[in-house]
C-alpha positions as CSV (number, residue, x, y, z in Angstrom):
1,X,28.9,30.9,15.2
2,X,25.7,29.6,16.9
3,X,24.9,26.0,17.4
4,X,21.8,24.6,15.7
5,X,19.1,23.6,18.1
6,X,18.4,19.9,18.2
7,X,14.8,19.3,16.9
8,X,12.7,16.3,16.1
9,X,11.2,18.2,13.2
10,X,11.6,17.3,9.5
11,X,13.7,20.4,8.9
12,X,17.0,18.6,8.9
13,X,15.8,15.8,6.7
14,X,14.4,18.3,4.2
15,X,17.7,20.1,3.7
16,X,19.5,16.8,3.0
17,X,16.9,15.6,0.5
18,X,16.1,18.7,-1.5
19,X,18.2,21.6,-0.2
20,X,15.1,23.6,0.4
21,X,12.5,23.4,3.1
22,X,9.6,24.5,1.0
23,X,10.3,21.9,-1.7
24,X,9.9,19.0,0.7
25,X,6.1,18.9,0.4
26,X,6.3,18.7,-3.3
27,X,9.1,16.1,-3.2
28,X,7.2,14.0,-0.7
29,X,4.1,14.1,-3.0
30,X,6.2,13.0,-6.0
31,X,8.1,10.2,-4.2
32,X,5.7,8.4,-1.9
33,X,7.7,5.2,-2.1
34,X,10.7,6.9,-0.4
35,X,8.8,8.4,2.4
36,X,8.3,5.9,5.2
37,X,7.9,6.0,9.0
38,X,10.9,5.0,11.0
39,X,11.0,1.5,12.3
40,X,11.1,2.8,15.9
41,X,7.9,4.8,15.3
42,X,6.2,1.9,13.6
43,X,7.0,-0.5,16.5
44,X,5.9,2.1,19.1
45,X,2.5,2.5,17.3
46,X,2.1,-1.3,17.0
47,X,2.7,-1.7,20.7
48,X,0.3,1.1,21.5
49,X,-2.4,-0.5,19.4
50,X,-1.9,-3.9,21.1
51,X,-2.2,-2.2,24.5
52,X,-5.3,-0.3,23.4
53,X,-6.9,-3.5,22.2
54,X,-6.1,-5.4,25.4
55,X,-7.6,-2.6,27.5
56,X,-10.7,-2.6,25.4
57,X,-11.1,-6.3,25.7
58,X,-10.6,-6.1,29.5
59,X,-13.3,-3.3,29.7
60,X,-15.7,-5.4,27.7
61,X,-15.3,-8.5,29.8
62,X,-15.5,-6.5,33.1
63,X,-18.8,-4.8,32.0
64,X,-22.3,-6.1,32.7
65,X,-23.8,-8.2,29.9
66,X,-26.9,-6.7,28.3
67,X,-29.5,-9.0,26.8
68,X,-30.2,-7.1,23.6
69,X,-31.4,-10.2,21.7
70,X,-32.9,-12.6,24.1
71,X,-32.7,-16.3,23.4
72,X,-36.5,-16.8,23.2
73,X,-38.4,-14.5,20.8
74,X,-41.2,-12.5,22.4
75,X,-44.8,-12.9,21.4
76,X,-46.7,-9.8,20.5
77,X,-50.3,-9.3,21.5
78,X,-52.4,-7.7,18.7
């Protein structure tokens, strides 16, 4: 008897829920309220977004300011 390889895929969860791998897509579509991300994944993504926002803010503040809209409006000569 061979051991099952440890995977991070949904294969194991599928067999528990429906008994068939190909039925999972249909089951997931019919039961959207029962399909949620794990708390660990959600926390990881939230942390990544915070870091990304902090890096973006740091880049913006480190960059050179560009005067797109000057304080005094320019006069056009016709």
